[in-house]
N, C-alpha and C positions, 0 to 999 in steps of 0.2 A: 030364346031362353028368358024367363022372367028375371027382372033385375031385383036384387035383394035390397033391403033397407041397409043403411049405413051400419046400424047396430048389428045386424045379422052378418054383414060382410066382415066386420071386426071380429066377431065371435068365431066365424069360420077360420079366419087367419090365425087367431090365437090358438085354436085347437089343432091345426094341422101344419102350420108353417114354423120352421125353426126359430127359436127365441133369439138367436144371434142375428137374425135378419131384421134390420132396423127400419123404422118409418121416419119420414120427415115429420116434424111437429108431433112427436110421440104422445104428448099429453092430450092433444086434440087433433088427431090425424085427419087429413083430407081424404074424401072419397072422390077421386077424379073420374068422370065418366066420358068426357070427350075433350078434345083440344083442337085448336086451329091457329096457325101462325105463332104468335108470341103469347097466346092466351090459352088458359086451361079452365075447365068448367066442372063444378061439383054436381052432385046428384040433384041439387035444387036449382041448378041453372046459374049459380053465382059465377061471375067471371073473375079470374085471377090473372094478373100480369106476371108472366114467368121470366124472372131475371137470372135463373140459374141452370136452365136445362140445355147444356151444351151438347146433349145427345141429339136432340131434334134440331139439327144444325141449320137447315134451310127453312125451318118453321114446322110446327106440329102438323102432321097429316097433310103434307103438301100434295096437292092433287096429282101432279106429274109423277112424283115418286111413288105414290100409291098405285097409280095406273100402270107404271112400268113393272112393278112387282106382280100385280094382278094379271096382266096380259102374259107375262112369262110363265107364271105359275099355271095358267090354263094350258100352256103348250108343252112344257117340259121342266122338270127339276130332277137332276141326278148328280152323281159325283163327277169330279173333274178328270176321271180317267177315260172319258170319251171326248172327242173333239167337239168344241162348241165355240161359236164366235165371241160370246160375251166375255169370257175370261181373258182372251187375248186383247180385245178392245179395251177392257178395263186396265190391264197392265200397261198398254200403250199410252193410255190417257194419263195414268198416274205418273209414269216416268217422264212424260212431256213437261211436267211441272217441276222436275228435279234437275239438279246438276247432271251432266251427261255421264259421269262416273257411276251414278246410281241408276242402274238400268236392268236389274233382275228383280222380279217380283214373286213373292210367295203369298198366297191368299189363305186367311184364317177366319176365325169367327168372333174373336174378341181381342181387346187390347192385352189382356193377360196372356192369351195364346201367342200373340205376336211377340211380346217381350220374352216369353219362354223360348220361342224359336230363335230370337235374336241372340240369346245367351248360348244356345246350341251352335249357331253359326260362328259366333266368336270363339268358342272353345275349339271347334274343329279347324278353324283357320290358324289360330295362334298356338294351339297345343298346350295352352296354359289354362289355369283355373282361377287365378286370383282376380277378383272383381272389385272395382271401386264404384261405390254409390254415394249418394248425397244425403246428409241428415234431413229428416222430415220427408224423405222421398216416399212415393207410393207408385209401384209399377204393376200391381195386379194381385189377384186373390189366390193364385195357385202357389204351391209350395216353393218352387224356384223363384217366384216373384216376391213372395213374402221374405225370403232370404235377403233381398236387396231393398226392402221397404221398411226403414226405421220408423216411419209414421205408424205402421201397424205393430211392429215388435215392441215399441215403447209402451203401448197400452195393454199388452198381454199381462195377465196376472198369475197364471199358473206355471210360468217358466218352462213350458214344454218346448216351444219353438224359440230357439235362441239364434242370434246372428252367427253364421258359420265362421270358422277361423280364416277361410279364404275370402271373406268379404270385408272390405275396409270402407269406413264411413268418413267422407270429407265434409267439412262444414258447409252448410248451405250459404251461398254468397249473398246473404241478406244484409244490405248496407244500412238498414234502419234499426234492426235489433239483433244482428248476428255477432260473430266474433270480432269483425272489423266494421265499425260503423262510421258514417260520414262525419259526424261531429267530433269524433275522437281522432280522426286522421285527415284533417282538412288538407286538400291539395295532393294527397297521396293517391297512387294508382291502386284502388281497391280491387280491381280485377286481378292485378298481379298478386296482391297479398293473398287473396283467396285461392288463386291458381297455384301459388307456391305450396299451399297445403296439400294439393294433389301431387305436386312434384315430390314433396317429402314422403308421401305414402309410396310412391314409385321407388324411392330410395330404400325404404324399409323392405319392400318386396324383393328388391335386388339383393339386399344384404342377407336375406334368407336363402339366397341361391335360386330364386324363382323368377319367372317372368310375369308381366301383367297380361291378363286376358283382355280386359276391357274396362271402359268407363261408361256408365249409363246415367243419363239425366234427362228429365224433361227440359225442353228448350227454354221454358219459363216454368218455374215450379208452382204447382197449384196448391197441394196440401200444405206447403210451407207458408201459405198466406199470400198467394198471388205475387210471387217474387220475380222481379225482373233483374236479370244478372247485370252487374256493372260492365261497362264497355271493355271489350278485349278479353273477358274472362274465358269464354269457350275457346277462343283462338289459342290462348296460352295453355289451357288444360289439354286440348287436343295435341298440342306439340309435345307436352311432357309425356302423355300416355303413349303416343306413337313411338317416341324415343325409347320407351321402356318395353316396346314390343306389343303393345295392346291396340285394340280397335276402339273406335268411339261410336257409341250408340245414342241417337237422338230419339227420345220418346215424344212423339207428336200426337199421342192419343187424345189429349185434351186441348192442345193449343194449335193444331194444324188446320189445314183446309181454309186458309184465308182469314182466320179469326183475328190475327194481329193487324190486318188491314194493309199495312205497308208491304207485306210479302205474303206469299201463299203458305210458306212454312215458317215457323217461328225461329228455327235455327238460322235462317237467312238474316235475321236481325243482328246476329252476332258475326256475320261474315265468315261462316265456317261451312265445310262440306263433311258431314259425318261419313262413316264407313257403312253404317246400318241405320235405317230409319224405320220406326214402328208407328202404326196409325190404327185407329179404331173408332170408337164412339160415334163421331159425326159422320163417318164414312157412309153409313147406311141410314142416317136420319131416324134412328130408332130400331132399324133392322140389324141383327147381329152379323157383322162383316168387318174384317180387319185385314191388314196387310203388313208385310215386311219387305222393304226395298233395300237392296244391297249391291255390291259390285260383282263383276264377273269372277274376279279372283276369289272372293270369299265364297261365292256360290259354288265354284269349282271344287274348292277344298271340302265343302259339305258333301258334294256328290261323290268325291273320291273316298270318303270314309266308308262307303259301301252300304250305308243304311239309307234306303230310299225314303223319301218323305211322302206321306199320304195323309190327307185330311178329309174325312168323309164329307163334310159339309163345306169346307173351305173352297171358295171358287165355284160354287154351284151356280147354274144359270140364273136363278132368281136373285140371289144375293148380288151377283155381278150386274144384273139389269138395274137393280135399285141403286147400287153405288154409281153406275154410269149416269143415271138420272140425277143424282145428287150433284155430281160434277157439272152436268149440263145446267142445272138450276143456278148454281153458284156463278157460273159464267154469264148466263142469259139475264139474270136479275141483278147483276153487278153487286153481289153480296159482299165481296171483298172490299170494294170501294165503300159500300155502306158501313161496313165494320170500322173502316178508318174514320169516316166522317162522323158517325154517331159516337164512336169511341172517343174521339177528340172532344166532341161536345160534352160527353159525360165527364171527362177529365176536367174540362173547363168549368162546368157547372158545379162539380164536386169541389174544385179549388175555391170557388166563391163561397160555397157552404162552409168550407174549412176555416175561412176567415171569420165566419160568424160563430162557429162552435168549436171551442177548445178541445172537445172530445175527439175530433178527427185529427189524429196526429200525423198521418201520412196518407197520401193517395198515390198509387202506382199502377202501371199497366201499359198495355199496347192494345189498340183496337178495342174489341169487345171482350177483353180479358183484363179486368180492373179490380183492385182491392182498396177498400177504405179501412185503414188501420185505426181502430178506436182505442183511446188511451185515457187513463185517469189523470195523468200529469204529463204534459208535453216534455218537460225536462227529464224526468225519470223514464218516461215511455212505458210506465206500468200498464199492461194490457187491461182494457175494460171488458173483461169476459162476461160478467153478468149483465152489464149494460148492453152489450151486443146481443145477448140472448133476448133481452127485453125488446130491443128494436125488431129483431126477426119475428118474434111472436106477435107484437102489436102491428107490424106492417101487414102480416097475414090476416089478423082478425079485424082490424079497423079499416085498412085501406085495400085489402084484397091484392096485396103485392107479395110475391114469393121470393124471399131472400134466404140465404144461409150463411154460415160462418166457416172460416177455415183458419189455418195457422196453428202452431203448437199450443196456443192459448185460446183458440176459438174466439178471437176478438176481431177478426178481419171480415168485414162484410164483402162477399165476393159477387162479382157480376160476370156471368158467362151466359148471356141469354141467347136465344135463337138469333141468327144473323139478320133476320128481318126486323129487329128492334129499331124503333124510330126515335127521332129527337123529341117528339111529343111524349113518348114513353119515358124518356129521360126527364123531361120537365115534370111529369107526374110523380116520378119516384123522388126526385130532389125536393119537391114541395112537401111530400109526405114525410121524408126524412127530416126536413127542417122542423116540421111540427113536432115530431117525436123527440128529436134531440133537445128541443126547447122544453119538453116535459121532464127530462131526466133529472135536473136539479131538485125536483119535488119528490123524488124517490130516494130511498136509502138502499144501497146494495152492499151485501156482504162480499168480502173478497173471496175469489175462487181458490186462492192459494195463499199460504203464508209467505211473506217476503222478507228477506234480510237486506237492508239497504246499506250499501258500502260505496265509498268513493273510489271506484275502480278505474276511473278514466285517467290514462297516462298524461293527458293534457289538462285535467281538472275541469273539463268542459261539460261533463255529464255525470250524473249519479246513476250507477248501474244497479239493476235489481237482480238479485239471484233468487231463483225459485228454491225454496226449501222443501223438505218432505212434508207430506200432508199429515 
């Protein structure tokens, strides 16, 4: 089929694709025609370093993954109501990476589907409906997942989809700009302070004569701005939730499969064992496949409800062949180890850059999951939203580096690259960031929000910034 010009491609999209479907770099979108490893290429052959594509986990178009899908597709692809080796082998390989309690697998097609199924499992097991989620969370695009995704609900303008009364929102345990921050509570157990917020929600639910169904959270929060939870947070939260009759769901859709480097799953960095784990995105290296892993007891309760579970494409032989290949590549190419070493190197180089540029207020992360929090003032921690936008645009246009932002103020530069990212890639990105951050004092940026400055620090150590209405 003849390749269209970029202009014709854009016009075709504008004519037929829903306007709510956004593009990266909307003012000057890229037309990507091929990719390999950690690099993407436009229609003119320009090479871009991909720092954000955590979907193509083991590298774009990895030959072994492509071959696995191709060979299986030539032989058979059908639904999972026939016996086939691949689904059992995949389930066995996934559970081998998990604590032994987590030994039952359901195959789906996306992270949204996986999280929806996790909610169903939790309801049938607990017989409760009250869910606890986290501020700034995103768990998927379908209705049940939007209910527990404040990240999406907060930007809705028409008021049609509101947070249901059975969903409770706990503060995101952000120790840099959240409810309890490091400089205001020196020496305090911030994990406990944030976990107590969940404990108090459980008490509210109990006071209403109800029981908790579950608590769902990414093991490290992405949309909140690459948030790493304080030590002990999930241990304490899980204890409170289970005492209230609920189950604990770990969303590993963005942070799993060795991305944190030190462990295969991000929940392991907090020393917890969830009751349900969901996974997606990187599982198929770009092919739609996802899974839910749970305990025998929870799975038995789901079966006993009388409603059988069937998913037309979930667990099909081709998807399972691809997912099996991804797991093989992670192991064979030592990509978890690479994530640890390169991620530590990125943190170290970033910290050195932070000493040079006041605009970098905080650097946080594990492995190849890292955020650079850009600020206008390190004392007030006012987010540098427009400056971050400038950096992303110029990194793309001038240096052919693809970055994006996250967090409630879109001021956090996020790094979630393919796991084959190298130290040389880090050196290149840090050099380019150094150049751009040095340019910023020459530019004038209007604030993205109006801010009311108040001395809200109980210890007088920090000036808090409160976002006012636009």
